[in-house]
C-alpha positions as a Python dict, from the first residue, in 0.01 Angstrom:
ca = {
    (1, 'M'): (0, 0, 0),
    (2, 'R'): (267, -214, -164),
    (3, 'V'): (608, -52, -117),
    (4, 'L'): (955, -149, -237),
    (5, 'V'): (1250, -27, -28),
    (6, 'F'): (1592, -30, -194),
    (7, 'G'): (1857, -37, 78),
    (8, 'G'): (1618, -218, 308),
    (9, 'A'): (1892, -362, 528),
    (10, 'G'): (2037, -20, 603),
    (11, 'F'): (1937, 131, 933),
    (12, 'V'): (1717, 403, 782),
    (13, 'G'): (1562, 142, 556),
    (14, 'L'): (1492, -86, 851),
    (15, 'N'): (1312, 190, 1036),
    (16, 'I'): (1103, 269, 728),
    (17, 'I'): (1015, -98, 684),
    (18, 'E'): (913, -123, 1050),
    (19, 'A'): (685, 181, 1015),
    (20, 'L'): (525, 42, 699),
    (21, 'L'): (467, -302, 848),
    (22, 'S'): (324, -146, 1165),
    (23, 'R'): (52, 6, 946),
    (24, 'G'): (-21, -323, 772),
    (25, 'H'): (143, -237, 439),
    (26, 'E'): (296, -500, 212),
    (27, 'T'): (668, -421, 207),
    (28, 'I'): (954, -552, -8),
    (29, 'A'): (1310, -508, 121),
    (30, 'F'): (1583, -517, -144),
    (31, 'D'): (1948, -519, -37),
    (32, 'R'): (2268, -706, -107),
    (33, 'S'): (2290, -780, 268),
    (34, 'P'): (2034, -981, 462),
    (35, 'L'): (1821, -810, 722),
    (36, 'P'): (1949, -856, 1081),
    (37, 'S'): (1789, -1165, 1229),
    (38, 'S'): (1672, -968, 1532),
    (39, 'A'): (1490, -726, 1302),
    (40, 'V'): (1330, -1010, 1106),
    (41, 'R'): (1197, -1159, 1432),
    (42, 'A'): (1068, -822, 1552),
    (43, 'F'): (902, -743, 1221),
    (44, 'A'): (731, -1084, 1208),
    (45, 'A'): (502, -970, 1490),
    (46, 'L'): (378, -668, 1292),
    (47, 'P'): (56, -679, 1086),
    (48, 'G'): (211, -605, 744),
    (49, 'R'): (367, -866, 515),
    (50, 'L'): (741, -855, 449),
    (51, 'E'): (923, -993, 145),
    (52, 'T'): (1301, -983, 133),
    (53, 'I'): (1506, -992, -185),
    (54, 'T'): (1883, -1023, -187),
    (55, 'G'): (2040, -839, -475),
    (56, 'D'): (2280, -566, -584),
    (57, 'V'): (2119, -233, -675),
    (58, 'T'): (2369, -196, -961),
    (59, 'D'): (2245, -524, -1117),
    (60, 'R'): (2002, -414, -1386),
    (61, 'A'): (1853, -762, -1427),
    (62, 'A'): (1786, -796, -1055),
    (63, 'V'): (1628, -452, -1042),
    (64, 'T'): (1410, -524, -1345),
    (65, 'E'): (1290, -851, -1194),
    (66, 'T'): (1211, -687, -861),
    (67, 'I'): (1012, -389, -989),
    (68, 'R'): (681, -540, -1096),
    (69, 'P'): (341, -389, -1176),
    (70, 'G'): (128, -301, -875),
    (71, 'L'): (381, -106, -667),
    (72, 'D'): (236, 197, -495),
    (73, 'A'): (576, 342, -406),
    (74, 'I'): (950, 285, -438),
    (75, 'I'): (1195, 425, -183),
    (76, 'L'): (1547, 486, -310),
    (77, 'G'): (1758, 426, 0),
    (78, 'S'): (2066, 240, -128),
    (79, 'A'): (2379, 444, -67),
    (80, 'I'): (2742, 431, 38),
    (81, 'T'): (2807, 698, 300),
    (82, 'A'): (3169, 738, 207),
    (83, 'D'): (3442, 926, 389),
    (84, 'A'): (3742, 1097, 230),
    (85, 'T'): (3949, 778, 240),
    (86, 'R'): (3696, 584, 33),
    (87, 'D'): (3647, 880, -199),
    (88, 'A'): (4016, 858, -283),
    (89, 'V'): (4039, 484, -342),
    (90, 'D'): (3700, 378, -483),
    (91, 'P'): (3508, 667, -642),
    (92, 'E'): (3359, 443, -915),
    (93, 'T'): (3172, 220, -672),
    (94, 'I'): (3040, 517, -476),
    (95, 'L'): (2902, 683, -787),
    (96, 'S'): (2769, 357, -929),
    (97, 'V'): (2564, 283, -618),
    (98, 'N'): (2468, 635, -512),
    (99, 'L'): (2390, 785, -853),
    (100, 'M'): (2389, 563, -1160),
    (101, 'A'): (2186, 281, -1000),
    (102, 'Q'): (1878, 503, -995),
    (103, 'V'): (1851, 526, -1374),
    (104, 'P'): (1747, 162, -1439),
    (105, 'I'): (1513, 187, -1141),
    (106, 'L'): (1339, 492, -1283),
    (107, 'E'): (1323, 337, -1629),
    (108, 'R'): (1160, 22, -1499),
    (109, 'A'): (923, 217, -1272),
    (110, 'R'): (814, 419, -1574),
    (111, 'D'): (754, 105, -1780),
    (112, 'V'): (542, -78, -1519),
    (113, 'G'): (354, 228, -1391),
    (114, 'T'): (484, 250, -1035),
    (115, 'G'): (319, 508, -812),
    (116, 'R'): (539, 753, -620),
    (117, 'I'): (919, 730, -609),
    (118, 'L'): (1086, 879, -303),
    (119, 'N'): (1458, 958, -326),
    (120, 'L'): (1634, 974, 11),
    (121, 'S'): (1886, 1253, -19),
    (122, 'S'): (2077, 1423, 262),
    (123, 'G'): (2132, 1756, 431),
    (124, 'V'): (2502, 1715, 355),
    (125, 'V'): (2431, 1864, 12),
    (126, 'Y'): (2418, 2208, 177),
    (127, 'G'): (2788, 2169, 263),
    (128, 'G'): (2953, 2497, 361),
    (129, 'M'): (2622, 2683, 345),
    (130, 'G'): (2557, 2534, 688),
    (131, 'E'): (2829, 2758, 828),
    (132, 'R'): (2715, 3070, 643),
    (133, 'E'): (2335, 3062, 677),
    (134, 'P'): (2133, 3063, 1002),
    (135, 'V'): (1871, 2819, 867),
    (136, 'L'): (1882, 2588, 565),
    (137, 'T'): (1560, 2588, 363),
    (138, 'E'): (1485, 2395, 45),
    (139, 'E'): (1560, 2720, -142),
    (140, 'T'): (1908, 2762, 11),
    (141, 'S'): (2197, 2721, -233),
    (142, 'V'): (2392, 2396, -198),
    (143, 'D'): (2767, 2340, -170),
    (144, 'P'): (2836, 1965, -166),
    (145, 'V'): (3196, 1856, -110),
    (146, 'G'): (3254, 1481, -61),
    (147, 'L'): (3140, 1223, -315),
    (148, 'Y'): (2852, 1118, -91),
    (149, 'A'): (2720, 1475, -85),
    (150, 'I'): (2792, 1534, -453),
    (151, 'S'): (2624, 1211, -559),
    (152, 'K'): (2322, 1277, -339),
    (153, 'Y'): (2268, 1617, -495),
    (154, 'A'): (2314, 1461, -838),
    (155, 'T'): (2041, 1207, -765),
    (156, 'E'): (1804, 1493, -695),
    (157, 'R'): (1880, 1669, -1020),
    (158, 'V'): (1894, 1360, -1239),
    (159, 'G'): (1581, 1214, -1085),
    (160, 'T'): (1389, 1539, -1123),
    (161, 'R'): (1496, 1573, -1487),
    (162, 'L'): (1400, 1217, -1584),
    (163, 'A'): (1077, 1234, -1388),
    (164, 'G'): (978, 1542, -1585),
    (165, 'L'): (1061, 1380, -1918),
    (166, 'W'): (895, 1049, -1831),
    (167, 'E'): (602, 1186, -1628),
    (168, 'I'): (700, 1000, -1311),
    (169, 'D'): (577, 1097, -963),
    (170, 'H'): (918, 1165, -805),
    (171, 'V'): (1003, 1337, -475),
    (172, 'N'): (1336, 1424, -312),
    (173, 'V'): (1387, 1424, 64),
    (174, 'R'): (1689, 1577, 238),
    (175, 'L'): (1744, 1408, 571),
    (176, 'S'): (1924, 1577, 858),
    (177, 'S'): (2176, 1377, 1066),
    (178, 'V'): (1999, 1051, 1147),
    (179, 'F'): (2055, 819, 1444),
    (180, 'G'): (1859, 556, 1626),
    (181, 'P'): (1745, 191, 1627),
    (182, 'W'): (1888, -74, 1396),
    (183, 'E'): (2205, 119, 1314),
    (184, 'L'): (2482, -130, 1238),
    (185, 'A'): (2841, -108, 1126),
    (186, 'T'): (2833, -219, 761),
    (187, 'Q'): (3051, -190, 453),
    (188, 'A'): (2821, 83, 325),
    (189, 'R'): (2870, 314, 626),
    (190, 'D'): (3221, 445, 692),
    (191, 'T'): (3124, 630, 1012),
    (192, 'L'): (2841, 550, 1250),
    (193, 'S'): (2639, 827, 1408),
    (194, 'P'): (2794, 970, 1726),
    (195, 'H'): (2502, 825, 1920),
    (196, 'R'): (2567, 470, 1797),
    (197, 'Q'): (2940, 514, 1863),
    (198, 'M'): (2852, 607, 2222),
    (199, 'A'): (2637, 297, 2265),
    (200, 'S'): (2923, 79, 2137),
    (201, 'L'): (3171, 238, 2378),
    (202, 'L'): (2928, 193, 2664),
    (203, 'C'): (2921, -181, 2596),
    (204, 'T'): (3300, -203, 2610),
    (205, 'G'): (3333, 11, 2922),
    (206, 'R'): (3528, 284, 2742),
    (207, 'P'): (3456, 656, 2783),
    (208, 'A'): (3288, 862, 2512),
    (209, 'L'): (3511, 1165, 2461),
    (210, 'L'): (3387, 1439, 2226),
    (211, 'A'): (3587, 1721, 2071),
    (212, 'R'): (3291, 1953, 2145),
    (213, 'A'): (2929, 1926, 2256),
    (214, 'G'): (2804, 1858, 1901),
    (215, 'W'): (2501, 2084, 1854),
    (216, 'R'): (2282, 1986, 1562),
    (217, 'D'): (1923, 1918, 1455),
    (218, 'W'): (1973, 1545, 1507),
    (219, 'I'): (1673, 1344, 1393),
    (220, 'Y'): (1567, 1011, 1534),
    (221, 'A'): (1525, 733, 1278),
    (222, 'P'): (1164, 650, 1374),
    (223, 'D'): (1077, 1013, 1299),
    (224, 'V'): (1237, 981, 956),
    (225, 'A'): (1027, 670, 893),
    (226, 'E'): (709, 855, 991),
    (227, 'A'): (795, 1138, 754),
    (228, 'V'): (854, 894, 470),
    (229, 'V'): (520, 722, 528),
    (230, 'H'): (347, 1063, 520),
    (231, 'L'): (520, 1151, 193),
    (232, 'I'): (436, 832, 7),
    (233, 'A'): (78, 823, 134),
    (234, 'A'): (-10, 1186, 53),
    (235, 'P'): (-256, 1187, -239),
    (236, 'R'): (-102, 1503, -386),
    (237, 'L'): (221, 1693, -321),
    (238, 'T'): (271, 2053, -426),
    (239, 'S'): (648, 2044, -373),
    (240, 'R'): (906, 1795, -500),
    (241, 'L'): (1178, 1863, -242),
    (242, 'F'): (1141, 1841, 136),
    (243, 'N'): (1376, 1881, 431),
    (244, 'V'): (1315, 1625, 705),
    (245, 'S'): (1462, 1718, 1042),
    (246, 'A'): (1385, 1782, 1407),
    (247, 'P'): (1240, 2117, 1519),
    (248, 'D'): (1515, 2183, 1775),
    (249, 'R'): (1895, 2166, 1799),
    (250, 'W'): (2053, 1989, 2092),
    (251, 'A'): (2394, 1855, 2193),
    (252, 'A'): (2507, 1501, 2128),
    (253, 'L'): (2699, 1532, 2455),
    (254, 'D'): (2374, 1569, 2653),
    (255, 'W'): (2219, 1273, 2474),
    (256, 'G'): (2521, 1057, 2553),
    (257, 'R'): (2501, 1144, 2920),
    (258, 'R'): (2147, 1011, 2929),
    (259, 'L'): (2285, 673, 2824),
    (260, 'G'): (2392, 651, 3186),
    (261, 'A'): (2052, 490, 3237),
    (262, 'L'): (2211, 178, 3083),
    (263, 'D'): (2527, 200, 3294),
    (264, 'P'): (2576, 459, 3570),
    (265, 'D'): (2953, 422, 3532),
    (266, 'F'): (2946, 532, 3168),
    (267, 'V'): (3155, 844, 3105),
    (268, 'C'): (3052, 1092, 2835),
    (269, 'R'): (3228, 1429, 2827),
    (270, 'V'): (3426, 1678, 2619),
    (271, 'V'): (3797, 1604, 2590),
    (272, 'E'): (4044, 1773, 2821),
    (273, 'P'): (4375, 1919, 2696),
    (274, 'G'): (4599, 1643, 2561),
    (275, 'E'): (4318, 1387, 2519),
    (276, 'T'): (4209, 1233, 2189),
    (277, 'P'): (3835, 1215, 2110),
    (278, 'T'): (3686, 867, 2092),
    (279, 'I'): (3371, 994, 1914),
    (280, 'R'): (3369, 1125, 1557),
    (281, 'L'): (3123, 1407, 1505),
    (282, 'H'): (3141, 1387, 1121),
    (283, 'A'): (3225, 1756, 1075),
    (284, 'P'): (3476, 1997, 1230),
    (285, 'V'): (3207, 2256, 1312),
    (286, 'D'): (2837, 2257, 1395),
    (287, 'R'): (2606, 2348, 1107),
    (288, 'A'): (2280, 2539, 1086),
    (289, 'P'): (1952, 2346, 1120),
    (290, 'L'): (1731, 2240, 830),
    (291, 'S'): (1399, 2418, 811),
    (292, 'T'): (1098, 2183, 823),
    (293, 'D'): (833, 2445, 750),
    (294, 'R'): (746, 2283, 417),
    (295, 'M'): (679, 1942, 575),
    (296, 'R'): (467, 2101, 844),
    (297, 'N'): (273, 2331, 613),
    (298, 'E'): (205, 2082, 332),
    (299, 'L'): (166, 1757, 528),
    (300, 'G'): (111, 1859, 889),
    (301, 'W'): (418, 1658, 993),
    (302, 'A'): (666, 1735, 1268),
    (303, 'A'): (921, 1514, 1443),
    (304, 'R'): (805, 1372, 1777),
    (305, 'F'): (1138, 1289, 1937),
    (306, 'G'): (1365, 1547, 2097),
    (307, 'M'): (1685, 1486, 2289),
    (308, 'Q'): (1530, 1344, 2606),
    (309, 'D'): (1255, 1140, 2438),
    (310, 'S'): (1491, 988, 2182),
    (311, 'A'): (1744, 893, 2450),
    (312, 'D'): (1478, 729, 2667),
    (313, 'H'): (1331, 542, 2368),
    (314, 'F'): (1675, 429, 2252),
    (315, 'V'): (1770, 304, 2600),
    (316, 'A'): (1455, 89, 2607),
    (317, 'W'): (1522, -33, 2252),
    (318, 'W'): (1887, -108, 2327),
    (319, 'R'): (1796, -315, 2632),
    (320, 'Q'): (1578, -531, 2412),
    (321, 'Y'): (1789, -556, 2096),
    (322, 'G'): (2132, -404, 2148),
    (323, 'S'): (2310, -724, 2245),
    (324, 'K'): (2138, -918, 1966),
    (325, 'L'): (2211, -696, 1666),
    (326, 'D'): (2476, -919, 1516),
    (327, 'G'): (2371, -1242, 1679),
    (328, 'P'): (2162, -1537, 1556),
}
């Protein structure tokens, strides 16, 4: 396959690119930021061919030039994961990147006859429903709050509408809370995953203090990449919206404690009275898990990594790449 990944330098994009290259696919990474040099070196050893294009997803001319005939799939992964502060000061940029940028992409894909288009949305669109429902299925009502969540839900609706009018093969994917390899602090991510925050604190010798244990259906980035590959390779899809998550909930606290394999002196615990958390959990309460029945029933896919396996894999990955993420 020949696959174009918008947002290729983001950490989810990097994991998707790695999975595609591992299978020998020709992959094009489009992003305004260059890929980390350590990732470029690692990917060079994989059987697929990688092309990198530096450009802004809001630049119609750059998008038009990049989307050429012969693409089997396009992955829409460019996004600003904004917090409330950015919502207040720069809503226009958030909406331009997260929502409006998809329209020229879909237009050009229609004109050149691109295969499947996969829109990476997010479980954050469920919003407060995660506190009111025991399980979040693709049929659960949504209640997005921040501009990131609102814009992600809007991409689903706008993309579905235009795909129907233009007869485009378009699929939406709602990702649960993602963490894992290649996650970097960038201008597009206002808050890193708790797991990456823990790894950073471990390197500085500071304790990881959590407000609570942080129970959630956390999903490891390599599992997300595997799900994406399944979705773009499937010859026919009955559904046009899929949740992608892990089958079990577990505590971020327990995962952090397993990072002790990197440093036995690392402290990871819940705060005591009077202490201030050093880890942001992204939400004040734990939410319900996303159902993955549709992915399992239609594609036979299920996440491979649980709490222990993901921690062990990440420790091995961090030993190889962690100190080189921002280096030459």
